[in-house]
C-alpha positions in Angstrom: 43.9 -3.5 46.1 47.1 -2.8 44.2 48.5 -4.5 41.8 51.8 -5.8 44.2 49.0 -7.1 46.3 46.9 -8.6 43.8 49.8 -10.1 42.1 51.2 -11.8 45.4 47.9 -13.2 46.4 48.3 -15.0 42.9 51.4 -16.3 43.5 50.8 -17.5 46.9 47.3 -19.6 46.0 49.4 -21.2 43.5 52.1 -21.8 46.0 49.4 -23.2 48.1 47.4 -25.0 45.8 51.1 -27.1 45.0 51.6 -28.0 48.6 48.1 -29.0 49.0 48.2 -31.3 45.8 44.7 -30.9 45.1 45.2 -29.6 41.7 48.3 -30.6 39.1 50.6 -28.1 39.4 50.9 -27.5 35.6 46.8 -26.4 35.8 47.7 -24.0 38.9 50.2 -21.9 37.0 48.0 -21.8 33.6 45.1 -20.6 35.8 47.3 -17.6 37.7 48.9 -16.7 34.3 45.6 -16.8 32.6 44.0 -14.3 35.8 47.2 -12.0 35.5 47.3 -11.3 31.7 43.5 -11.4 31.6 43.3 -8.6 33.9 46.1 -6.2 32.3 48.7 -6.9 34.9 51.3 -8.4 32.6 50.4 -7.5 28.7 50.8 -11.0 26.5 53.7 -9.5 24.5 55.4 -8.9 28.0 54.2 -12.5 28.9 56.1 -13.9 26.2 59.0 -12.2 26.4 58.9 -13.1 30.7 59.2 -16.8 29.3 62.6 -18.2 29.1 62.7 -19.9 26.5 66.5 -21.0 26.7 65.2 -23.2 29.9 62.4 -24.2 28.3 64.4 -25.7 24.9 67.2 -27.0 27.2 64.4 -29.2 28.6 62.9 -30.6 26.0 66.7 -31.0 24.2 67.6 -33.1 27.4 64.0 -35.0 27.5 64.2 -35.9 24.3 68.1 -37.0 24.0 67.3 -39.2 27.5 64.2 -41.2 26.0 66.0 -41.7 23.2 68.6 -43.3 25.0 66.0 -45.1 26.7 64.3 -46.5 23.7 67.7 -47.8 22.4 67.6 -50.1 25.9 70.9 -48.4 26.6 70.1 -47.8 30.2 68.6 -51.0 30.8 72.3 -52.4 29.5 74.0 -50.5 31.9 71.4 -51.0 34.8 71.9 -55.1 34.2 75.7 -55.0 33.4 75.7 -53.4 37.0 73.9 -56.1 38.5 76.1 -58.3 36.9 79.5 -56.8 38.1 78.2 -56.2 42.0 78.5 -60.8 41.7 75.3 -60.2 44.5 77.6 -59.2 47.2 76.0 -56.6 49.2 78.7 -53.9 49.4 79.3 -54.1 45.7 76.3 -53.5 45.0 75.8 -50.8 47.7 78.6 -49.3 46.8 78.3 -49.5 43.1 74.6 -48.6 42.4 75.1 -45.7 44.9 77.9 -44.3 42.7 76.4 -45.4 39.0 73.0 -42.7 40.7 75.2 -40.0 41.5 76.8 -40.0 37.9 73.9 -40.7 36.3 71.7 -38.0 38.0 74.6 -35.6 37.0 73.7 -36.0 33.7 70.3 -37.2 33.6 67.0 -35.9 35.5 66.6 -37.6 38.2 63.4 -39.2 37.9 65.2 -41.1 34.6 67.8 -42.0 37.1 65.4 -44.0 39.5 63.4 -45.2 37.3 66.2 -47.2 35.4 68.0 -48.4 39.1 64.8 -48.6 41.9 63.5 -51.3 40.1 66.7 -53.1 39.7 68.1 -53.2 43.2 64.8 -54.1 44.3 64.4 -57.0 42.0 68.2 -57.3 42.9 68.3 -57.3 46.7 64.9 -59.2 47.0 66.3 -62.1 45.1 69.6 -62.5 47.1 67.3 -62.0 50.2 68.4 -58.8 51.3 66.1 -55.8 53.3 65.6 -53.6 50.1 65.0 -50.3 52.1 68.8 -49.2 52.8 69.9 -49.8 49.2 66.8 -48.0 48.1 67.2 -44.9 50.2 70.4 -44.9 49.3 69.7 -44.6 45.7 67.1 -42.0 46.7 69.9 -39.9 48.3 72.6 -40.2 45.8 70.3 -39.5 42.6 69.4 -35.8 44.5 73.1 -35.4 45.9 74.5 -36.2 42.3 71.7 -33.8 40.3 73.4 -31.0 41.9 76.8 -30.9 40.3 75.5 -29.7 36.9 74.1 -27.4 35.3 71.2 -30.4 33.7 71.7 -32.4 36.6 68.1 -30.7 38.9 65.7 -28.3 37.5 67.1 -25.6 40.2 70.3 -25.9 38.5 68.6 -25.5 35.0 66.6 -22.4 35.7 70.1 -20.7 37.7 72.2 -21.8 35.0 69.7 -20.5 32.1 69.3 -17.0 33.4 72.3 -16.2 34.9 73.8 -15.9 31.6 78.0 -15.5 33.6 77.5 -19.3 35.0 78.2 -21.9 32.5 78.4 -25.6 32.8 82.3 -25.3 33.3 81.3 -23.2 36.3 79.3 -25.4 38.0 81.1 -28.5 37.8 84.1 -26.2 39.2 82.1 -24.7 42.1 79.8 -28.1 43.3 81.5 -31.0 42.6 83.5 -31.2 45.5 80.5 -30.4 48.0 78.9 -33.0 46.2 81.5 -35.7 46.3 81.9 -34.8 50.0 77.9 -35.4 50.4 78.1 -38.2 48.6 81.0 -39.9 50.9 79.5 -39.0 53.9 76.1 -40.2 52.9 77.8 -43.3 52.2 79.4 -43.6 55.4 76.7 -42.8 57.4 74.2 -44.8 55.9 76.9 -47.8 56.1 77.6 -47.7 59.5 73.9 -47.1 60.2 73.2 -50.8 58.2 76.3 -52.4 58.9 74.2 -55.8 60.1 72.9 -55.8 56.3 75.5 -54.4 54.1 78.5 -56.7 54.4 80.1 -59.5 52.9 78.3 -62.8 52.6 80.8 -65.1 51.1 80.1 -68.2 53.6 76.4 -68.0 53.8 75.4 -71.1 51.6 71.9 -69.8 50.9 72.8 -66.6 50.0 75.3 -68.1 47.4 72.7 -69.9 45.8 70.4 -67.3 45.4 73.1 -65.1 44.3 73.8 -67.4 41.5 70.0 -67.5 40.3 70.0 -64.1 40.7 72.9 -63.2 38.7 72.0 -65.9 35.7 68.5 -64.2 35.4 70.1 -61.1 34.6 72.8 -62.7 32.2 69.7 -63.7 30.5 68.2 -60.4 30.4 70.7 -58.8 29.0 71.6 -61.5 26.1 67.8 -60.8 25.4 67.9 -56.9 24.9 70.5 -57.6 21.7 72.4 -53.7 21.3 74.1 -54.1 18.6 77.5 -52.4 19.5 77.1 -49.4 16.8 74.3 -48.3 18.3 75.6 -48.3 22.0 79.2 -46.7 20.6 77.4 -44.3 18.0 74.4 -43.4 20.7 77.5 -42.6 23.7 79.2 -40.9 21.5 76.2 -38.6 20.6 75.7 -38.0 24.4 79.3 -37.3 24.9 79.1 -34.5 22.4 76.4 -33.2 24.3 78.2 -33.0 27.0 81.4 -31.5 25.4 79.3 -29.0 23.6 78.3 -27.6 27.5 81.6 -27.5 28.2 83.2 -25.8 25.3 80.4 -22.6 25.8 83.0 -20.0 26.6 84.7 -21.3 23.6 81.7 -21.6 21.1 79.3 -19.1 22.7 76.4 -21.6 22.0 73.9 -21.5 24.5 73.2 -25.3 26.9 69.5 -25.1 24.8 71.1 -25.2 21.3 73.9 -28.0 22.1 71.1 -30.2 24.0 68.2 -30.0 21.5 71.2 -30.1 18.5 72.1 -33.0 20.2 68.7 -34.8 20.0 68.1 -34.0 16.8 71.3 -35.9 15.9 70.2 -38.7 17.9 67.0 -39.1 16.1 68.5 -38.1 12.5 71.8 -41.0 13.3 69.0 -43.8 14.3 66.2 -43.0 12.2 65.5 -46.4 11.4 65.2 -47.4 15.2 63.5 -44.1 16.5 60.1 -43.1 15.7 59.5 -39.1 15.7 55.7 -39.9 16.6 56.1 -42.5 19.1 58.9 -40.3 20.8 57.5 -37.2 20.5 54.6 -38.1 22.6 56.4 -39.3 25.3 58.3 -35.6 26.4 57.4 -34.0 30.0 55.0 -31.3 28.1 53.2 -30.7 31.3 56.6 -29.9 32.8 57.6 -27.5 30.0 53.6 -25.8 29.9 54.4 -25.5 33.6 58.1 -24.0 33.5 56.2 -21.4 31.0 53.7 -20.6 33.0 55.7 -19.9 35.9 57.9 -17.9 34.0 54.7 -15.3 33.6 53.5 -15.3 36.9 57.2 -14.3 38.2 57.6 -12.1 35.5 54.3 -10.6 36.5 55.8 -10.3 40.0 58.9 -8.8 38.6 56.7 -6.3 36.3 54.4 -4.9 39.4 57.4 -4.6 41.8 56.3 -7.6 44.0 60.0 -9.1 43.7 61.7 -5.0 44.7 59.8 -5.2 47.8 61.2 -8.7 48.9 64.3 -7.9 48.1 64.7 -4.7 49.6 63.3 -6.7 52.8 66.3 -9.1 52.2 68.5 -6.5 52.3 67.1 -4.9 55.3 67.9 -8.2 57.1 71.5 -8.0 57.4 74.4 -6.3 55.8 76.8 -9.1 56.5 77.1 -11.0 53.3 78.1 -14.2 55.0 75.4 -14.2 57.1 73.2 -13.4 54.0 74.6 -16.7 52.0 73.6 -19.0 55.5 69.8 -17.4 55.4 69.5 -18.8 51.3 71.5 -21.8 51.6 69.2 -23.1 55.1 66.0 -21.0 54.1 66.0 -23.1 50.3 66.7 -26.4 51.7 64.1 -26.5 54.3 61.6 -24.8 51.9 62.7 -27.6 49.1 62.5 -30.3 51.6 58.4 -29.4 51.9 57.6 -28.1 48.6 58.5 -27.9 45.0 62.0 -26.0 44.9 61.0 -25.0 41.4 59.0 -22.1 42.2 61.2 -21.0 45.1 63.9 -20.9 42.8 62.3 -19.2 40.2 61.3 -16.4 42.6 64.6 -16.2 43.9 66.7 -15.6 41.2 65.4 -12.0 39.9 65.6 -11.4 44.0 69.1 -12.3 44.3 69.9 -10.1 41.4 68.4 -7.4 43.3 69.9 -8.4 46.2 74.0 -8.3 44.6 73.2 -5.0 42.5 72.1 -3.3 45.8 74.1 -0.5 47.4 75.0 -2.8 50.4 76.9 -6.0 48.5 77.4 -4.9 45.0 81.1 -4.2 45.7 81.3 -7.1 47.3 83.6 -9.7 45.0 82.3 -12.8 46.1 78.8 -12.0 45.6 78.7 -14.7 42.8 78.7 -17.2 45.9 74.6 -16.7 46.6 73.8 -18.7 43.6 75.9 -21.7 44.6 74.2 -21.1 48.1 70.9 -21.8 46.7 71.8 -24.3 44.2 73.2 -26.7 47.0 70.3 -25.4 49.4 67.6 -26.2 47.0 69.2 -29.7 45.8 70.4 -31.3 49.2 67.0 -30.3 50.6 65.2 -31.8 48.3 66.3 -35.4 50.2 64.5 -33.9 53.5 61.1 -35.4 52.7 59.2 -38.0 50.8 57.7 -34.9 49.1 61.0 -33.1 48.6 62.1 -34.2 45.5 60.1 -35.9 42.3 62.9 -38.9 42.6 61.6 -39.3 46.4 58.1 -39.8 44.9 58.4 -42.2 42.4 60.9 -44.0 44.3 58.5 -44.7 46.9 56.0 -45.0 44.2 58.1 -48.2 42.6 58.2 -49.4 46.1 54.8 -49.5 47.0 54.2 -51.3 43.4 56.3 -54.0 44.4 55.2 -54.2 47.6 57.5 -52.2 49.8 55.7 -49.9 51.9 57.6 -46.3 53.0 56.2 -44.1 55.3 56.1 -40.5 55.9 57.5 -40.8 59.1 60.1 -43.5 58.1 61.4 -41.2 55.0 61.8 -38.9 57.3 63.4 -40.8 59.8 66.0 -42.0 57.6 66.6 -38.3 54.9 67.1 -35.9 58.5 70.7 -36.9 59.4 71.3 -37.2 55.1 70.1 -34.1 54.2 71.3 -32.1 57.8 75.3 -33.4 56.9 74.8 -32.4 53.8 73.7 -28.9 54.1 76.5 -28.5 57.0 79.1 -29.7 54.4 78.0 -27.1 51.8 77.7 -24.2 54.3 81.4 -25.1 55.3 82.0 -25.2 51.8 80.6 -21.9 51.0 82.1 -20.2 54.0 85.4 -21.7 53.2 85.3 -20.0 49.7 84.0 -16.7 50.9 86.8 -15.9 53.8 89.9 -17.9 51.8 
């Protein structure tokens, strides 16, 4: 068999293994990378060169930064404050927690966001006698939509932003904030209309008022027990804000996002060296995720080295010479695949393919070729809402719900998710169409 065939089969086996969930995805990519290097399809030096350390270090820096804020209990404070501000009003709970989820997901990873928000939304809605699921679904869907807004919001965006050097943190916000905001509003309207009997004021209901007052008192006690000094809150938020500003100033400082993130994490640990123990903090880093990305880069590097990606790019160019149709193929195929499989391997493979595509003779002179990255990002991020396994945030949220005695079935999830996903992808397609033609 040719090198192209063997490496393609290795990647297909990894992909199939990830879908089957028989083995952890980190183990699968390590097996694949080991076979590739061990059999000489990629030399060790080439394998090391194929790892995008910008992506790995950016992830590491953000993990350290987020874990530091979590250990300082900043997120607990924010979540409880939101609960108290909602005053137990179902409409305010729905709007405030949904907006907070989308906003947090733009700057934190989605799993961290739902780990912060989901337990409190379950506690709050149950405590005042509301059905949990409408509010929890809103949190899940908004976490995936909000994550699409920035370079650091979702792993597909991190991959795209790290490997396409012309894209900056500001350009992600410039091009993706509009479809994210419109899609978020559409989701809120759709859920509010579908659950109008639940998400409505209940000021005249005495039982509800009594339960709300009890729940709010409990939250106030929990907030008082946190004992977060004002100086800790202000300094930690200032450091986090400095990191975000650092991302924005890339065009001025020319510092890669990875350097900004790891510097911010280091500064956080330095300023709070008494509160944060590195021996406690560093083991909490998601090392399997970093190893997964590294192994995946080796596999994709081998596919590029032996010519697999060139073949795919050539076949893709042959599908159509209409670049707008190509953009629609990218956004819809990304969304469909992201709904049923892990979108990280898909995006990792698509990036070099799309680089070849936009440099092909057919499309090289087209001034709109940069739109492929926004089509890929929107499709991959929004498509994650399509099923229970479409995004890590979905899996984690459903697991949290199950641990609290709330069972969300696969079919039930799809029933709720399908209209939301279709609406957001249609909005994204129209947005890409406007950018292309105007």
